[in-house]
C-alpha positions as CSV (number, residue, x, y, z in Angstrom):
1,M,-13.6,4.3,42.3
2,R,-15.3,0.9,42.3
3,E,-14.4,-1.5,39.4
4,M,-17.1,-2.3,36.9
5,P,-18.5,-5.8,37.4
6,K,-17.2,-8.3,34.9
7,R,-20.7,-8.9,33.5
8,N,-21.2,-5.2,32.8
9,R,-17.7,-4.9,31.3
10,N,-18.6,-7.8,28.9
11,R,-21.9,-6.2,27.9
12,R,-20.1,-2.9,27.3
13,E,-17.5,-4.6,25.2
14,E,-20.1,-6.4,23.1
15,K,-22.0,-3.1,22.6
16,V,-18.9,-1.2,21.5
17,N,-17.8,-4.0,19.2
18,H,-21.3,-4.1,17.6
19,I,-21.1,-0.4,17.0
20,L,-17.6,-0.6,15.5
21,Q,-18.6,-3.4,13.1
22,A,-21.7,-1.4,12.0
23,S,-19.5,1.7,11.5
24,L,-17.1,-0.3,9.3
25,K,-19.9,-1.4,7.0
26,V,-21.3,2.1,6.7
27,L,-18.0,3.6,6.0
28,A,-17.1,0.9,3.4
29,T,-20.4,1.7,1.6
30,K,-20.8,5.4,2.0
31,G,-17.2,6.6,2.5
32,Y,-15.8,8.6,5.4
33,E,-16.9,12.0,4.2
34,N,-20.5,11.0,3.4
35,A,-21.1,8.7,6.4
36,T,-22.8,10.5,9.4
37,I,-23.2,9.6,13.0
38,A,-26.9,9.2,12.2
39,D,-26.1,6.6,9.5
40,I,-23.9,4.6,11.9
41,S,-26.4,4.8,14.8
42,N,-29.2,3.5,12.4
43,A,-27.0,0.7,11.2
44,A,-26.0,-0.3,14.7
45,H,-29.7,0.1,16.0
46,V,-28.6,2.4,18.8
47,S,-29.4,6.0,19.6
48,R,-27.0,8.8,18.7
49,G,-26.7,9.5,22.4
50,I,-25.2,6.0,22.9
51,L,-22.6,6.7,20.2
52,H,-21.6,9.9,21.9
53,Y,-21.4,8.1,25.2
54,Y,-18.8,5.6,23.9
55,F,-17.0,7.8,21.4
56,T,-16.0,11.4,21.3
57,D,-16.9,12.0,17.7
58,K,-16.9,10.3,14.2
59,E,-13.1,10.6,14.0
60,D,-12.7,8.8,17.3
61,L,-15.2,6.2,16.3
62,V,-13.6,5.3,13.0
63,S,-10.1,5.3,14.5
64,K,-11.2,2.7,17.0
65,A,-13.0,0.7,14.3
66,L,-9.8,0.7,12.3
67,A,-7.8,-0.6,15.3
68,K,-10.4,-3.3,16.1
69,S,-10.8,-4.5,12.6
70,S,-7.1,-4.7,12.0
71,S,-6.5,-6.7,15.1
72,S,-9.3,-9.1,14.1
73,L,-7.8,-9.5,10.6
74,I,-4.3,-10.3,12.1
75,Q,-5.9,-12.9,14.3
76,S,-7.7,-14.6,11.5
77,S,-5.0,-14.3,8.9
78,L,-1.7,-15.0,10.7
79,V,-2.1,-16.6,14.1
80,G,-1.3,-20.3,14.1
81,I,0.1,-20.6,10.6
82,K,2.6,-23.5,10.3
83,G,4.5,-25.3,7.6
84,N,7.5,-27.4,7.0
85,S,8.4,-25.5,3.8
86,A,7.9,-22.2,2.1
87,E,5.4,-23.8,-0.2
88,E,3.3,-25.0,2.8
89,V,3.4,-21.7,4.5
90,V,2.4,-19.7,1.4
91,D,-0.4,-22.1,0.7
92,E,-1.9,-21.6,4.2
93,I,-1.4,-17.9,4.0
94,L,-3.2,-17.7,0.7
95,N,-6.0,-20.0,1.8
96,R,-6.7,-17.8,4.8
97,Y,-6.4,-14.6,2.7
98,L,-9.0,-15.9,0.2
99,V,-11.4,-16.7,3.0
100,N,-11.0,-13.2,4.4
101,L,-11.6,-11.7,0.9
102,Q,-14.7,-13.7,0.5
103,Q,-16.1,-13.3,4.0
104,H,-15.0,-9.7,4.8
105,P,-14.8,-7.8,1.5
106,E,-16.0,-4.6,3.3
107,F,-12.8,-4.5,5.4
108,Y,-10.7,-3.6,2.4
109,A,-13.1,-0.9,1.2
110,F,-13.0,0.5,4.7
111,L,-9.2,0.3,4.7
112,F,-9.1,2.3,1.5
113,E,-11.4,4.9,3.0
114,M,-9.2,5.2,6.0
115,W,-6.2,5.8,3.8
116,C,-8.1,8.6,2.1
117,A,-9.3,10.0,5.5
118,S,-5.8,9.8,6.9
119,R,-4.6,12.5,4.5
120,R,-6.9,15.0,6.3
121,S,-7.0,13.7,9.8
122,K,-3.9,13.4,12.0
123,K,-5.7,11.1,14.4
124,I,-6.7,8.7,11.7
125,K,-3.3,8.9,10.1
126,S,-1.6,8.0,13.4
127,E,-4.0,5.1,13.9
128,L,-3.5,3.8,10.4
129,E,0.3,4.0,10.7
130,G,0.0,2.1,14.0
131,C,-2.2,-0.6,12.5
132,I,0.2,-1.1,9.6
133,E,3.1,-1.4,12.0
134,K,1.2,-4.0,14.0
135,V,0.5,-6.0,10.9
136,V,4.2,-5.8,9.7
137,I,5.3,-7.0,13.2
138,S,2.9,-9.9,13.1
139,I,4.1,-11.0,9.7
140,E,7.7,-10.6,10.8
141,K,7.0,-12.8,13.9
142,L,5.4,-15.4,11.6
143,L,8.5,-15.4,9.4
144,E,10.8,-15.7,12.4
145,N,8.8,-18.6,13.8
146,I,9.3,-20.5,10.6
147,G,12.7,-19.1,9.9
148,N,14.6,-22.3,10.9
149,N,13.6,-23.9,7.7
150,S,16.6,-23.8,5.3
151,S,14.5,-22.7,2.4
152,M,13.5,-19.4,4.1
153,L,15.2,-16.1,3.8
154,M,15.7,-15.0,7.4
155,S,19.3,-13.9,7.6
156,S,18.7,-10.7,9.6
157,H,16.0,-8.8,11.6
158,D,16.1,-5.9,9.1
159,E,15.6,-8.3,6.2
160,S,12.6,-10.1,7.8
161,K,11.0,-6.7,8.4
162,E,11.5,-5.6,4.7
163,I,10.0,-9.0,3.6
164,A,7.0,-8.4,5.9
165,K,6.4,-5.0,4.4
166,A,6.7,-6.4,0.8
167,L,4.2,-9.2,1.6
168,L,1.7,-6.7,3.2
169,A,2.1,-4.4,0.2
170,L,1.3,-7.3,-2.1
171,S,-1.8,-8.4,-0.2
172,D,-3.2,-4.9,0.0
173,G,-2.5,-4.3,-3.7
174,I,-4.4,-7.5,-4.6
175,A,-7.3,-6.6,-2.4
176,F,-7.6,-3.1,-3.9
177,H,-7.4,-4.6,-7.4
178,L,-10.2,-7.0,-6.6
179,L,-12.2,-4.1,-5.0
180,I,-12.0,-2.1,-8.2
181,N,-12.4,-5.0,-10.6
182,H,-15.5,-6.7,-9.2
183,S,-15.6,-9.1,-12.1
184,E,-12.2,-10.7,-11.1
185,N,-12.8,-14.3,-10.2
186,L,-11.4,-15.2,-6.8
187,K,-11.2,-18.8,-8.0
188,N,-9.0,-18.0,-10.9
189,K,-6.2,-20.6,-10.4
190,K,-3.8,-19.1,-12.8
191,F,-4.0,-15.7,-11.0
192,W,-3.4,-17.3,-7.6
193,L,-0.6,-19.5,-8.9
194,L,1.2,-16.4,-10.1
195,I,0.7,-14.7,-6.7
196,K,2.0,-17.9,-5.0
197,N,5.1,-17.9,-7.1
198,M,5.7,-14.2,-6.4
199,M,5.5,-14.8,-2.6
200,L,7.8,-17.8,-3.0
201,A,10.3,-15.7,-4.9
202,V,10.4,-13.3,-1.9
203,L,10.7,-16.1,0.7
204,K,12.9,-18.7,-0.9
205,R,16.6,-18.5,-1.3
206,R,17.9,-17.7,-4.8
C-alpha cells in the first residue's frame, strides 16, 4: 500500500485535531450522555459522515479527545520546568497551572465528564487510566530531573511516584473546586499561597 503524502497526512491530522477540540468543548458543556454526534459535527463544522470516517463511534471519539487533550496539557504544564530550589519549581508549576485554568477551563469540565463516563464505558475507563498514568509519569520525571537539589524529597523511585500522585490529586481537586465554585477568585493570593505551602510540604525535607 502506498504511503499517504506528508501534505495529506498533515491535513488529516489538522482535521482530526479540530474535531477533537470541538468534541471536548461540546462534552464540557452538554456532558457525555447528552452530547450527540450531531452536536459535535455542528460544533466542528463538518458532516456526520466525516466524523464516522475518522471515528468508529462517540465512545471512540471522546476516548481520543481525552488522549489528545491530556497530552497537550502535559506539554503545556510540565515540559521545560526548571528551578534551583523547591520554591522556584513550585512557583513555575503554579504559574503554568493558573494559565491553564484561565485559558482552558473547559478541559477540567471535560475531565470530570470522562470520569463519570468511565464508570459505564470500559473503553473510556481504560483511556482515562492510561492518561492518568502518563501524567503521573511526567510529574515523576520532572521531580527526578530536579531531584539533585538537596531540598527535594527524592530518596526512591517509589517515593517519587507517590509524590507525583499526590500532586496530581491536589491539582485535580483544586480544578474541580473552582469548577463548582465559579465565584472563586483565581487571583486570590492567600488561597494560592496556601496551595504553594502544601506543595512545598510534600516536596521539601522535614
